[in-house]
N, C-alpha and C positions, 0 to 999 in steps of 0.2 A: 546340321544341314537338313533342310526340309526335303522329305522324300516326295513331296507333291510337285517339285520343280521338274520340268521335262526338257526345257531348253538347255542346251549345252552351255551357252553363254551365261544364262542365269545361274546355273549350278556353279560355274567357274567363278563368277563374280561373288557369289555367296560364300564359298568356302575356300577358294584358291587364290584369288586376286591379292589378298593381304600379303602374301609372300611373292607370288609370281607376277604381280603387276596386272593392270586392267586388261592388257592384251597379251600377257604371257612373256613380256620382255624382261621381267624380273624387277622387283622393287630394290631400292638402294639398301645397303647394309644398315644405315642409320634408321631406316623405316622398319625393317623386319626385326631388328633387335637381337640378332645372333650372327655369328661368323658364317658367312655363306661358303659352302664347300666349292671346290674347284669345278665340280660337275654340275653346278647349279645351271639349269637350262635357260635359254632364251628362245622361246617358241616362235619368235618372228625371224630367227636366223635360219634361213633355208639350208645352208651347208651342214649345220650341226643337227637338225631335226629330221630332215627328209630321209636319211639312211635308216632311221629307226623303224621297227615294225610296230603296228598297233598293239600287238600282244605284249610287247615290252612295256609300253606305256600303261596298258591295262594291269599288268602284274605290279607295277610300281604304285599305281593308284589304289589297287585292291589291298596289297600287303605292305604298303609303305616302301621306304627306301630299301629295306632289306629284300624286297621282292626281286630286285635285280642287282643286289650287291652295291647299292648306292648309299648315300648318307642316311643315317637313322633319323636325321632331322625331319625328313619327309614322313608325315604320319600316314597310317593306313586308313582308308575310307571304305573298306569292304563291308563294314557293319553299318555304315551310314548311307551308302549309296547302293542302289540296285544295279545289276549289270547293265540294264538299259540306260541308266543315268551316266554310268561310267563311259559307255560307248558314245553317248551324246557329247560328253566333255571332250573326248578324243577327237571327234569330228570337228568340234569348235577349234581345238588347238591346231589341228591340221590346216585349218583355213587361215592361220596366222602367217604362214609362208605364202607370199603373194606371187612368187615366181613359178609358173607352171612348167618350166624347163627341167625341173629336177624329177627324175624317176622316183616313184614311191618305194619305200623300204621293202615292201612285200616282194618286190621283184629281185631282191638280193637272196636268191634261193641257195640251198645247201650246195657246196662246191663238190663236184665229182672229182675223182682222182685224176682223170685225163682230159676231160672236156673243159675248155676255157669258158668261164662265165661271161655273160653279156653285161652284167651290172658293174659300174665303175666303183672300185673299192679303195680303201686305205688299210692294207693289212700286210703281214709277213707270213709266208708259208714255207715250211721245210718239208720236202717230199723225199722219200727213200724207197728205192726198189731193190729187192734182193732176189737174185736168181741162182739156182743150183743148190745142191745139198752139201757135198763134201768139200768143195773148194769154191764157195759162192762168189759171184761178182756183185758189185754194189754200184748203183747209180743213184745219186742224190742231187737235189737242186734247192737252192735258197732263192725264193722269189720275193721281191719287194715291190709293192704296188702302192701308188699314191694318187688319189683323186685330187685334181687341182681346179676344175670348174664343175658346173652342173652336170656336164656330160663327157668329161675328158679324164683320162687316167694315164699316168706314166708307169712303166713297168721295167724292172731290171731282173734278169734271171741268171744266176751264177751256178753252173753245174759242177759237181765233184764226183769223180768216179774212181773205182778200184776194180780194174779189169785185167784180163790176160792179153798181152800183145801177141803178134804173129809168132814169136819164138816160144810162147808159153810162159814168159816171165810176167809176173804181176806188175802192172803199171798203176800208179796212184797219183792223182793230181786234179787240177782245175780244168774244166772243159771250155768249150766256146761260149762266150758271154753274149746274151741277147738283150737288146734295148728295144722296148716297144711303146707304142702310143695307141690307146683304145679310145674310140669315140662312139657314143650312143647315137644311133641314127633314127630310132623310133622307140617310143615308150607309151604304153597305155596302162590301164589299171591291171591288166592280166598278161601283157606281152611286152617284150623288150628285144630290140635288135641292135647289135653293135658291130663295128668293123675295127680291125687292128692291123697296123703295119709294124714291122720290126726289122732290125738289122742284127745279124749274128756276126760277131767279131771273132776271128780265128785265134783265140787266146790259148786254147789247148794244144798240147804237143801231138801233132798228127802222126809222127813216127811211132809213138807209143800207143796209138789208138784212142787218144783222149780228145781229139778234135778233127775237124775236116781239113784244115790247112787252107781254107779259102773263105772269103767274105760271102755271106749269103743274105738274101732278102726274103722275108716271109710276109704273107698276108692271109687273113682269115676273117670269116664272118661268124658271129655267134647269135643264137636265137634261144630265148627261154619263154615258156608258156606255162602259166599257172592253170591247173586243171581242178575239177571238183574234188572234194574229200581230201584236201590238203596234199594232193598229188601234183606232180609237175613233170615237164619234159624239157631237156636242154639239148641243143644241137650245135655243132661247130663243123665248118668245112674250110679248108685252106690249102695253101701251097707253099713250098720252100723252093727258092730259086737261087742256086749258087752262081757266083760270077764265072766259075769254070766247072764245066761238067766232067773234066778230066779228073778232078779231085773229089767231087761229090755229085750224086745224081739229083735231078729235079724230082720233086716229090709232091704227090697229091694225097691229102689225108682228110678223113672225116671222123667225127666222134658223136655219139648220141648217148644220152643218159635219161632214164626214167626213174622216178622215185616217189616216195610218200613220206610225210613227216608225222610223227606222233609226239605229243607232249604229256609230261607228267603233271600232277597237281591240278587236275581239272582244266587242262589246256594252258596252264600258265607257267609250268616248270621246265625241267630238263627236256631237250629236244633230241629225239632219235630219228634218223633219216636213212632207212635202207634204200639203196639204189642199185640199179643194174645198168651196166655201161657196155657199149660195143665200140671198139676202136679199130680203125682200118687205115692202112698206109699202102701206097703204091709208088715204087720207084720207076721212073721213066728211063730204063736201060734195056738193052737187048735181053729178052727172056725174063724181064722183071715180073715178079709175082705180086699179087695183092695179099697182104697179110691181114687177117682179121682175128682179133682177140675179144674175149668176153671178160667182163670185170665185175663180179658181184662184190658188194661193199656196203659198209654202213658208216655214217657219220654220227657223232654224239657230242653234245656240248658238255664241257667239264665243270664250269663254274656258274654261279648264279647270274652273272651279267651276260653269260653266254657268248662272250667274245673270244674265248679260248676253246678250240674244238679239235678233235682228232677224227681221222677217217682211216679205216683199215679195209683192204680188199685183196683179192687174189686174181691176178691177170693170167688168163688161161688161153693159150693159142687155140684157135678154132680151125685155121687153115695153115698149110705149110708147117706142120708141127715138128718136122725133123730139124733138130738143132736149135729149136726155140723152146726153152724150158718154161715152166710156170714161174711166175714171179710174185712174191709177196710185196705189196705196195701199201705204204701208209704215209700220212702227213700229219703234222701238227700246225695249226693255224692260229694266228694271233691277230685279231682285228684291233690294231693299236689305236684306231680312231676312237674307240669306246673306252679307252683307259689303259693304264699300265698292265704289264703281264701279270703282276701279282695282285691287281685290284679286282674287287668283285667276287671274291671266293667265299665270303661269309655274309 
């Protein structure tokens, strides 16, 4: 492939179109002459390409399919193309999605432990919080999120807890289940704003401290902003409104997280994202206090495809500390849209 080419389209047609088709839609299997893998992309298909980051495509072009744990059929072009040429090809491929309604993948920022993201996703997250030393209490939640349009996402959250009830006896079981719908309201190259509404169903046993015993409605707004030097800030504000305040209080909450990402392998490898989060909740009851916690944490990608990640942090009460212990919090995240749980590790 000639290093004299500067146009992304010319470079693509010269070295890529033979397999990927003239516009990135993918040539037929009889034309390419090999068994096409299930991950073979169609760059004209907005739902499958817009969630990807430019750096993921750059790693794949530079190092071949192994650069992101994809098929080894994809050759490496790092020795044939300059970084500027690779960037030009990526810009050309980005233009093959003709629908401007899809937020760009760079807005899918690292997920904080407590702050809800603004980007619509298709992933599963298992979060665990452990409080106390000698007889710890455990709160966990399995969250399932599925994007179904350019700007919409459905979410199901199933909590599970192991806590002490009023008698001091340990109670273990499922808590109140939440069903939510997220909608992107605004997206630019560096900013995204979303709103979400949800209903919380009283599935948990309220007598044992595992649920509220009443249906509740929630709503919140989420904002994310990309900052210079691979840094970012995310913010969420919302309210929980139970149908009966005799059973559960109305609540106002906000979350804010700031972080920065670092990549190995000259900016194309494993992603490390330290973050600092502030969490605040206020119950609207007589004498209700505002609780504020700080949560230092870091997220890291585990595999080459970077669709399996973990985040570990410590939630520390900053106000009203009496009776509120520190809590170790972590999650495991699987972005199942990018492949199976065991795919992309080699």
